[in-house]
C-alpha positions in Angstrom: 118.7 -51.1 67.9 118.7 -54.2 66.2 117.1 -54.7 62.4 114.5 -57.0 63.8 113.4 -54.2 66.7 113.0 -51.4 64.0 109.8 -50.1 62.8 108.8 -50.8 59.6 107.9 -48.3 56.7 106.8 -49.2 53.0 106.3 -46.5 51.0 105.6 -46.5 47.3 105.7 -43.6 44.6 103.8 -44.7 41.0 105.6 -47.2 38.1 105.8 -44.8 35.5 104.9 -45.4 31.9 108.4 -44.9 30.6 107.8 -42.3 28.3 110.9 -41.0 26.2 111.0 -37.9 27.6 110.7 -37.9 31.3 109.7 -34.5 33.1 109.9 -32.6 36.2 106.6 -33.8 37.5 107.9 -37.3 37.2 110.7 -36.2 39.1 108.4 -34.1 41.6 107.0 -37.1 43.1 109.9 -39.5 43.5 111.8 -36.8 44.9 108.7 -36.5 47.5 109.0 -39.9 48.1 112.7 -39.8 48.7 112.4 -37.4 51.2 109.6 -39.5 53.1 111.6 -42.5 52.7 115.0 -40.6 54.2 112.8 -39.1 57.0 111.9 -42.2 58.3 115.4 -44.0 58.0 116.4 -41.2 59.9 114.0 -41.5 62.9 115.2 -44.9 62.9 112.8 -47.1 60.6 113.4 -49.9 58.4 112.3 -48.6 55.3 111.3 -50.2 52.0 111.0 -47.7 49.0 109.2 -49.0 45.9 109.5 -47.7 42.2 109.8 -48.8 38.6 107.9 -48.6 35.4 104.8 -49.8 33.6 105.7 -50.9 30.6 102.6 -52.6 29.1 99.6 -51.0 27.4 98.6 -50.5 23.7 100.0 -46.8 23.6 103.3 -48.5 23.9 102.5 -51.4 21.4 101.9 -48.7 19.5 104.5 -46.6 19.8 107.0 -49.6 18.9 105.8 -49.9 16.1 106.1 -46.7 15.0 109.5 -46.8 16.0 110.0 -50.0 13.8 111.3 -52.1 17.1 109.7 -54.3 19.2 107.4 -53.0 22.7 110.3 -55.0 24.8 112.9 -52.8 22.9 110.8 -50.3 22.8 110.7 -49.9 26.6 114.4 -51.6 27.3 115.7 -48.7 26.0 113.6 -45.8 27.9 114.1 -47.7 31.0 117.9 -49.1 31.0 119.0 -46.9 28.0 121.1 -43.7 28.2 119.3 -40.6 29.9 116.6 -43.3 30.8 114.5 -43.8 33.9 117.7 -45.6 36.2 119.7 -42.5 34.7 117.5 -39.9 36.1 116.8 -41.7 39.3 120.5 -42.0 39.7 121.1 -38.6 38.6 118.7 -37.5 41.5 119.8 -39.3 44.4 116.6 -41.5 44.4 117.2 -44.1 47.1 114.9 -46.4 46.4 115.4 -50.2 48.0 113.6 -52.1 45.2 112.6 -51.1 41.6 110.0 -53.4 39.5 109.3 -53.3 35.8 106.0 -54.9 34.9 107.8 -57.2 32.0 109.7 -58.6 34.8 108.7 -62.4 34.3 108.0 -62.8 38.1 105.7 -60.0 37.9 104.1 -61.7 34.8 103.4 -65.1 36.3 102.2 -63.3 40.0 99.6 -61.0 37.8 98.1 -64.1 36.0 97.6 -66.2 39.1 95.7 -63.1 40.6 93.5 -62.8 37.6 92.8 -66.3 38.0 91.8 -66.4 41.4 89.8 -63.4 41.2 88.1 -65.2 37.9 87.5 -68.0 40.1 86.1 -66.6 42.8 83.2 -65.4 40.4 84.7 -61.5 40.7 85.8 -61.5 36.9 83.1 -62.3 34.1 83.5 -62.6 30.2 81.4 -59.8 28.2 81.6 -57.5 25.7 82.8 -54.1 26.3 81.1 -51.2 24.2 82.2 -47.8 25.3 84.9 -44.8 25.3 88.7 -45.6 25.6 91.4 -43.2 26.0 94.9 -44.4 25.1 97.1 -42.4 26.2 95.6 -42.7 29.9 94.9 -46.2 29.2 91.4 -45.5 30.8 88.1 -46.8 30.0 85.1 -44.2 30.5 81.6 -44.0 30.0 80.2 -41.5 27.7 78.6 -39.5 31.1 81.9 -39.5 32.2 83.9 -37.8 29.5 84.1 -33.8 29.7 83.2 -31.9 26.7 83.0 -35.3 24.9 87.0 -35.8 26.1 88.8 -37.3 28.9 88.0 -36.0 31.9 92.2 -36.7 33.1 94.0 -35.1 29.8 91.4 -33.3 27.9 92.2 -35.9 24.5 89.9 -37.1 22.2 88.8 -40.7 23.3 88.1 -43.4 20.7 85.2 -45.6 20.4 86.0 -49.2 21.7 84.3 -52.7 21.2 85.3 -55.8 21.9 85.5 -59.4 23.8 86.5 -58.5 27.1 86.4 -59.8 30.9 85.2 -57.7 33.5 85.8 -56.9 37.1 82.7 -56.5 39.1 83.8 -53.5 40.6 79.8 -52.5 41.7 80.1 -55.4 44.1 82.6 -53.2 46.1 80.5 -50.1 45.8 79.3 -49.6 49.3 82.4 -51.0 50.9 85.0 -48.8 49.3 82.7 -45.8 49.9 82.7 -46.7 53.7 86.4 -46.6 53.5 87.0 -43.1 51.5 84.4 -41.1 54.3 84.5 -43.3 57.5 88.4 -43.4 57.6 91.6 -41.6 56.6 92.6 -44.0 53.8 92.4 -41.2 51.0 94.5 -37.6 52.0 94.0 -34.9 51.2 90.5 -34.6 52.3 89.6 -32.6 49.2 90.4 -36.1 46.8 87.4 -38.0 49.1 84.8 -35.8 48.0 85.5 -35.9 44.0 85.6 -39.8 44.6 82.6 -40.1 46.0 80.6 -37.9 44.3 81.8 -38.2 40.6 82.6 -42.1 40.6 80.7 -44.0 43.1 77.6 -42.0 44.0 77.2 -41.5 40.0 76.7 -45.1 39.6 80.1 -47.3 39.8 79.8 -49.6 36.7 81.9 -53.0 36.7 85.5 -52.3 35.1 86.7 -53.8 31.8 90.0 -55.9 32.8 90.9 -57.6 29.6 92.0 -56.3 26.0 91.7 -58.4 22.6 92.6 -55.5 20.2 96.6 -55.4 21.1 99.0 -57.8 22.5 101.5 -56.0 24.6 100.1 -56.7 27.8 100.0 -59.8 30.5 98.7 -63.0 28.6 95.4 -64.3 30.4 96.7 -67.9 30.3 93.2 -69.7 30.5 92.1 -67.5 27.5 94.4 -67.1 24.5 93.9 -63.7 22.9 92.8 -62.0 25.9 95.6 -59.4 27.6 95.0 -58.0 31.3 94.1 -54.4 31.2 97.3 -52.3 32.6 95.8 -51.1 35.8 95.5 -54.6 37.0 98.5 -55.4 36.0 100.5 -52.1 37.2 98.4 -51.6 41.0 99.5 -55.1 42.4 103.1 -54.5 41.6 102.8 -53.3 45.2 102.5 -56.8 46.5 104.5 -58.5 43.5 107.6 -56.6 44.6 107.5 -58.0 47.9 107.0 -61.7 46.7 103.2 -62.0 46.3 102.4 -64.7 44.5 106.1 -65.7 43.1 109.1 -66.7 44.7 111.3 -63.9 43.5 111.0 -62.5 47.0 110.3 -63.4 50.2 109.0 -60.2 52.5 105.5 -60.0 51.7 104.5 -60.9 55.1 106.7 -58.3 56.1 106.0 -55.2 54.3 102.3 -55.3 53.6 100.5 -53.5 53.7 101.9 -50.4 52.7 102.2 -47.5 55.1 101.3 -44.8 52.0 101.0 -44.6 48.1 102.3 -41.5 46.9 100.4 -41.0 43.5 99.3 -38.0 41.3 95.8 -36.9 41.4 95.2 -38.1 37.8 95.7 -41.9 39.3 93.8 -41.2 42.7 90.8 -42.8 40.9 92.4 -46.1 40.5 94.1 -46.5 43.8 91.4 -45.1 45.7 88.7 -46.8 44.1 89.4 -49.9 41.6 92.6 -51.0 43.7 91.1 -51.6 47.1 88.4 -52.8 45.5 90.3 -55.5 43.9 92.4 -56.1 47.5 88.8 -56.7 49.0 88.0 -59.1 46.3 91.6 -61.2 47.1 90.9 -61.1 50.7 94.2 -59.0 51.2 95.0 -56.0 53.6 94.4 -52.8 52.0 97.1 -50.5 52.1 97.3 -47.9 55.1 96.9 -44.4 52.9 96.6 -43.2 49.8 98.2 -39.6 49.3 97.2 -37.9 46.3 99.7 -34.7 45.4 99.1 -32.3 42.6 100.2 -31.3 39.6 103.3 -29.1 38.6 101.6 -26.8 36.0 103.6 -25.1 33.2 101.7 -21.7 31.6 98.6 -22.6 33.5 98.3 -26.4 32.3 99.6 -29.7 33.3 103.5 -30.7 31.8 102.7 -33.0 29.1 105.1 -34.5 26.6 102.1 -34.3 23.9 101.8 -30.7 24.8 105.2 -30.0 24.2 105.9 -28.1 27.5 108.0 -30.1 29.6 111.0 -29.3 31.7 113.8 -31.4 31.7 115.2 -31.9 35.0 118.4 -33.5 33.9 118.9 -30.0 32.1 118.3 -28.2 35.9 119.9 -30.6 37.9 123.4 -30.0 35.7 123.0 -26.0 36.1 121.9 -25.8 39.5 122.7 -29.3 41.2 120.6 -32.0 42.2 120.0 -30.9 45.9 119.1 -27.6 44.6 116.5 -28.8 42.2 115.5 -31.4 44.7 114.8 -28.1 47.3 113.1 -26.2 45.3 110.1 -28.7 44.1 109.4 -29.7 48.1 110.2 -25.9 49.1 107.5 -24.1 46.7 105.1 -26.2 46.2 102.5 -27.3 49.1 102.6 -31.2 48.2 98.7 -31.9 48.0 97.8 -29.0 45.9 99.3 -27.9 42.1 101.5 -25.8 41.9 102.7 -22.9 39.0 106.3 -23.8 37.8 108.6 -21.3 36.2 112.2 -20.6 36.1 112.0 -16.9 37.8 110.8 -18.9 40.9 113.2 -21.6 40.7 116.2 -18.8 40.4 114.2 -16.8 43.1 114.3 -20.1 45.4 117.8 -20.6 44.8 119.0 -17.1 45.8 116.8 -16.4 48.7 116.6 -19.6 50.7 119.7 -21.2 49.3 122.5 -18.5 48.6 121.1 -15.5 51.1 120.3 -17.7 53.8 121.9 -20.9 54.5 124.7 -21.0 52.4 125.5 -17.2 53.9 124.7 -18.5 57.1 127.5 -21.4 56.6 129.8 -19.7 55.0 129.9 -16.6 57.6 130.0 -18.6 60.6 132.7 -21.0 59.4 135.1 -17.7 58.0 134.6 -16.0 61.7 135.7 -19.2 63.5 138.4 -19.6 61.4 139.7 -15.7 61.6 138.6 -15.4 65.4 140.4 -18.8 66.7 141.8 -20.6 64.2 139.3 -22.9 63.0 138.8 -24.5 66.2 136.6 -23.2 69.4 138.4 -23.0 72.8 137.0 -26.0 75.1 135.8 -23.7 78.0 132.8 -21.6 77.1 130.2 -19.3 79.1 126.6 -20.2 79.6 124.2 -18.7 77.5 123.2 -15.4 78.1 119.4 -14.1 78.0 120.0 -13.1 74.3 120.5 -16.3 73.6 117.6 -17.7 74.6 115.1 -17.2 71.5 117.7 -19.1 68.9 118.7 -21.6 71.6 115.0 -22.2 72.2 113.7 -22.3 68.6 116.8 -24.6 67.2 116.3 -27.2 70.3 112.5 -27.2 69.7 112.7 -27.4 65.7 112.7 -31.3 65.6 109.2 -31.4 67.1 107.9 -28.6 64.8 109.4 -30.6 62.0 108.4 -34.2 62.8 104.5 -33.2 63.4 104.9 -31.4 59.3 106.7 -34.5 57.7 104.4 -36.9 59.4 101.5 -35.1 57.6 103.6 -34.9 54.2 103.8 -31.5 54.1 107.2 -30.9 53.0 106.7 -27.4 52.3 106.0 -26.3 55.9 109.1 -28.8 57.2 111.3 -26.7 55.4 109.7 -23.7 56.5 110.2 -24.4 60.1 113.4 -25.2 59.3 114.2 -21.6 57.8 112.8 -19.8 60.1 115.5 -20.9 62.6 118.2 -20.0 59.8 116.7 -16.7 59.6 117.0 -16.3 63.1 120.3 -17.4 63.3 121.2 -14.9 60.5 119.4 -12.6 62.6 121.4 -13.1 65.6 124.7 -12.7 64.3 123.6 -9.1 63.5 122.8 -8.7 66.9 125.8 -10.3 68.7 128.2 -8.5 66.0 130.9 -10.9 66.4 133.3 -8.4 64.8 132.9 -5.7 67.4 133.4 -8.9 70.3 136.7 -9.5 68.6 138.2 -6.3 69.0 138.0 -6.9 73.1 140.3 -10.2 74.4 138.1 -10.0 77.6 134.9 -10.9 75.2 136.7 -14.0 73.8 134.8 -16.2 76.3 131.4 -14.7 74.8 132.7 -14.7 71.4 133.1 -18.4 71.8 129.7 -18.8 72.8 128.0 -16.8 70.1 130.2 -19.3 67.5 129.0 -22.6 69.4 125.3 -21.6 69.2 125.6 -20.5 65.5 127.4 -23.6 65.0 125.1 -25.9 66.9 122.4 -24.4 65.1 123.3 -25.2 62.0 124.1 -28.7 62.7 120.5 -29.1 63.9 119.2 -27.0 60.6 121.5 -29.4 58.4 120.7 -32.8 60.1 117.1 -31.9 59.6 117.6 -31.1 55.6 119.0 -34.5 55.2 115.9 -35.9 53.7 115.8 -33.2 51.2 119.3 -32.3 50.2 121.4 -35.6 51.5 125.0 -34.5 49.9 124.4 -30.9 50.8 123.8 -31.7 54.4 126.8 -34.2 54.7 128.8 -31.6 53.2 127.4 -28.9 56.1 128.5 -31.4 58.7 131.7 -31.8 57.7 132.3 -28.5 57.4 131.4 -27.0 61.0 132.9 -30.9 62.4 129.9 -32.3 63.2 130.1 -36.1 64.4 127.0 -37.0 65.0 123.7 -36.8 62.4 121.6 -39.2 63.7 118.0 -38.4 65.0 118.5 -38.8 68.7 121.3 -36.6 68.5 118.9 -33.5 66.3 116.5 -33.8 69.2 118.9 -32.6 71.7 120.7 -29.2 72.1 124.3 -29.4 72.4 125.2 -32.3 70.5 128.4 -30.9 68.4 131.0 -30.7 70.7 132.8 -27.5 72.5 136.2 -28.0 70.9 135.0 -28.7 67.3 137.0 -27.8 64.3 135.7 -26.1 61.1 136.7 -26.7 57.7 136.3 -23.7 55.0 134.9 -24.5 51.1 133.5 -22.5 48.1 130.3 -21.2 48.3 127.5 -23.9 48.9 125.0 -22.2 46.5 126.4 -19.4 44.5 124.2 -16.5 43.8 122.6 -16.4 40.0 122.5 -13.3 37.8 119.0 -13.9 37.3 118.3 -11.8 34.5 121.5 -13.5 32.2 120.3 -16.8 33.5 116.8 -16.4 32.3 118.2 -15.4 28.9 120.5 -18.4 28.8 117.1 -21.1 30.0 115.4 -19.5 27.0 117.9 -20.2 24.4 117.9 -23.7 26.0 114.1 -24.0 25.6 114.1 -22.9 21.7 113.0 -25.3 19.7 116.0 -26.8 17.7 116.6 -26.6 14.0 115.2 -29.8 12.3 117.9 -32.3 11.7 118.6 -32.4 8.3 117.1 -36.1 6.9 119.6 -38.3 5.7 118.9 -38.5 1.8 117.3 -41.1 -0.1 119.3 -43.6 -2.0 118.8 -44.1 -5.8 115.8 -46.0 -7.3 116.9 -49.1 -8.5 115.3 -49.6 -11.7 111.8 -51.6 -11.6 111.1 -55.2 -11.8 107.9 -57.1 -13.1 105.6 -58.8 -10.7 106.6 -62.1 -11.4 110.5 -61.5 -10.4 109.1 -60.2 -7.1 106.6 -63.0 -6.5 109.9 -65.3 -6.6 111.5 -63.8 -3.2 110.6 -66.1 -0.2 110.0 -64.1 2.7 110.0 -66.3 5.6 109.3 -65.3 9.2 111.8 -66.5 11.5 112.6 -66.9 15.0 116.1 -66.1 16.1 117.2 -69.3 18.8 121.0 -68.1 18.9 123.0 -65.1 17.7 126.7 -64.4 17.9 129.8 -62.2 17.0 131.7 -63.9 14.1 135.0 -64.0 15.3 137.5 -61.6 13.5 134.8 -59.9 12.1 133.6 -56.2 13.3 130.5 -56.4 11.3 128.8 -59.8 11.0 126.8 -61.3 13.6 125.6 -65.2 13.3 122.2 -66.5 13.5 120.6 -69.8 14.2 116.9 -69.7 13.2 113.7 -71.4 13.5 112.2 -71.4 9.9 109.6 -73.5 10.4 110.8 -76.3 8.8 112.4 -78.3 11.7 116.2 -77.8 10.5 117.7 -74.7 12.3 118.8 -72.3 9.4 122.1 -70.3 9.7 122.2 -67.0 8.3 125.1 -64.1 8.8 124.0 -60.5 8.4 126.1 -57.4 8.6 124.5 -55.8 11.6 127.1 -56.0 14.4 127.3 -52.3 14.5 123.8 -51.5 15.1 123.0 -54.5 17.7 124.3 -56.4 20.1 123.8 -60.3 19.6 121.6 -60.6 23.2 119.6 -57.9 21.9 118.0 -60.4 19.4 118.0 -63.6 20.7 114.4 -64.8 20.9 113.1 -61.9 18.6 110.6 -62.3 15.6 112.5 -61.4 12.2 112.0 -61.9 8.5 114.6 -63.7 6.4 114.6 -64.2 2.7 115.2 -67.9 2.6 115.8 -68.5 -1.0 118.9 -67.2 -1.9 121.9 -69.8 -2.8 123.8 -70.2 -0.1 127.4 -68.4 0.0 130.5 -68.1 2.0 131.6 -65.1 4.8 134.7 -65.8 6.8 134.4 -69.2 6.0 131.0 -70.0 7.2 128.0 -71.0 5.0 125.0 -68.2 5.0 121.5 -69.6 3.9 119.4 -66.4 3.6 119.5 -62.6 4.5 117.9 -60.5 7.3 115.4 -58.1 6.1 116.7 -54.6 7.6 115.6 -51.0 6.8 118.5 -48.3 6.1 118.7 -44.5 5.5 122.0 -42.8 6.2 123.8 -44.1 8.8 120.7 -45.5 10.4 119.4 -49.2 10.2 116.9 -51.1 11.6 116.1 -54.8 11.3 112.2 -55.6 10.3 110.7 -57.4 13.2 107.3 -58.6 13.5 105.2 -59.4 16.7 105.8 -62.7 18.2 102.8 -63.9 18.3 103.4 -64.8 14.2 104.4 -68.1 13.6 107.9 -69.4 12.6 107.4 -70.3 8.7 105.0 -68.2 7.9 105.2 -66.5 4.7 105.0 -62.7 3.7 102.6 -62.6 1.0 
C-alpha cells in the first residue's frame, strides 16, 4: 500500500514536566502509548506518535534558582542530560515520531500568536486573579474546589495568589463542553465524565486565569510585557504546534489534526477534557477524537511522587529484568483505565509466571524438540490436523480478532490475556500429545511433525501479536522459529509459517527469578543511601572594612561570545556586553565546568574595575563571579530580564 493511501493515526502522550527523577508512573503512560502506536503500525496505519516535555512554569523557575542555574539550564540537564528524559525513552524502546519541548522557539512563537488570536476574539480579557494556586500542579483552584484546604489533585498546600492577569472565558463554553462530554465518547473511561461534569461544570465553571506576572519563566505575552502565558495554555497547544500550526517548523497540521487520541493520567483529565476543547472551540479548530484518562500506579496505597519519596526507578528495573519484561509487566498487570498497586512481588511473579513459565518455556521446549527429533528442520510433507488439534488451531487462528477488539478499546491487559490464553493452551497441547512418546515410533514421525508445526505456528502468531508490547522479544522469537513474515495479514491466517521451517536454539528468553533472594536485593537497592560528606568549607578570609567592599564594582553582563582559549585546558574567553557600548573581554578559568555554547546569551555578574592583566598572551579586563566549594563550581547567573550594565548594590 502506498503511503498516501494508508489510514492515519495520531496519538499523543502528555508532555512531562522535566522532573529530575522520572518514575515508573511516567513510564507507564508512555509505554502504553508506544504499544498503541506500534499496534497501529502493525495494522498498516501511518502513525504520528508525539511526546515531549513541558518546560515552563513557576516550579521550574524556583527549582532552577535553588540550584543556582538558569531555568533553561535546569530543563536542558534533565531532558538531554545523562539519564534524562531522552535517555529513558531510548532505554524503554519508545518509538515516538516527534518530540517537542515547550521551550522550542517555534512553539513559543506559535503560542504567542494563539494567545493573541483568542484575545482579539474577546475570549481573553484582562483582570485580577485572587484565589489559591498549587505550584507543584501548576493549577488554580477556588476555595470550594480545595479538599480539606489542600490541592484536590496532589493533596499539598496551596498558596493564596493575587496578581494582575488575563482570563480566558471558560464559562462561555461550559454548555458546549458539557454536551461534548455527556453526548459523545470524547472522554473515556466513562467514569471520568461523571467526575468532570459534576465536580467542575455543574458546580459552576469559572473563567480561567491564563497569565502570570509573579514569575518570568514562561512564554511572554508579547503585547503586554510582564505577563507570561499560563503553562496549561502553553502545554496543551503543543499537540498542534508540533504539527506546524501557526509556525513554519513543520507543515503537516492538515495531515494529522485532529488527534485520534490523547492518553493522559487522570490527574490532568480536567485540563484535557474541559479547558482544551474550550480553547479549541474559541480558536474554531477541530476537536481531538478522544481523550483517554488512565489510572495511576500506586505504591503503598498512594500515588508515586518524588516529593513523597516513594518513586520506583524504571532504569533500575529495566537493567535488572530487561526492558521488554518491564514493558510487559506494566501493561499485563494493571487495567489501563483504573489504578493499580505496584509491588516488587507482583513484578517478579509476573515475570516468573507469564514470561518464564509460559512464554519462555513454550518457545524453549518447542525449539528443542524440533532440533532433537528433526535435526532443527521440519519435513516438508506433513499430515493434516487431527481432531485433537482443533481446539489449539482454532484458538490460534481466531486470536487476531479477539486481540483486535481489546486493542481498539485500549484494553491492553485483556489483549495480553487473549495471547496468553493461547500460550497456556499450547503448553497443555504439548502434554496432551507427548511428542517424546511419538518420537519412539518411526511410524509416528508424520504426526510428530504436525504437532511440532502446530506449536511453531501458534508461537509465530502469539509472538507477532506481542510486537507492540515486547518488540525485541517478538523479533527474537521469530528468528528462533524461522518465521519470515510478521505483518498483520500473516497473523490473521493460520498456516503462515513455511512447512519446512528451520529453528535456531538460544538462551532462555526469561530466566526464572529466585523471588526471595531477589526481594532481598531490591530492599538493599531501595535503602536510603548514606548522605555524602559535604566538602569542607574554605578557611575564612580576614575581615575588611565596608568602604573597601564598596570599591568593588560588580556589573551585570550579557555573554555575546564564548570560546576556548587555544593551548589552555582551563580558560574560556568571553566577549561581554557590560552596558557601556564597548564589548568587554574577560578570561575565566572555568572550562572544566562549562562548555562555551552553554554560556552564550546568559546573564552573568563580573567585577569590572580590576586592572587588565595578561593570561595566555591575551588581555582580561575583569573577573566573572562564581561560587566554588570542593570540586564544584557554579557561575553566578541572573534572570535574563536584568539589563546589561546594572550594578549589584
